[in-house]
N, C-alpha and C positions, 0 to 999 in steps of 0.2 A: 399247345404242344400236342404232337401226334406221334409219339414214340410207340414202339412196339409194347413196351412195358405198360404204358398208360392205357393203350387200347385193350390189352389183355385184362388189366385190372377192371376196366369198365365192363368188359364182357362177363367176367366172373361175378361182379356185383349185380349185373342184370340177371344172371342165372340164379343167384342167391335170392333176389327179390321175387322172381317167378316161383321158386320152390316154396318160399315162406308164404306167399299169397295162396298157392295151391293148398298148403297145409291148413291155412286159416279157413279156406273154403270148405275143406273136408271136415275139419274139426274146429268149430267156432270157439271151443274152450282152450285151444292151443295158445300158449303164451310164447311169443317170439323171443329170441335172445335179447338180453338187456341192451346190447349195443345196436339193435336193429332200428332203423328209421325207414318208414315207407318212402318209396321213390317220389321225388317231386314231379308232379304232373303239370305241365304247362297248359293253362286253359286258353292261352292265346299265343300266337307266334309273333315274332318280331317283324315289323314292317319297315323296310329300309326306305 
């Protein structure tokens, strides 16, 4: 699905991940929110 709502949610989640990662970089003792999970990074792309 590619609705406006889903795209906006993904955009906001990405922004949240970036901000939390920046805080962790600045202050290693920072504890992220309890519901935070780091983004899943694909180590390989799908090959069709």
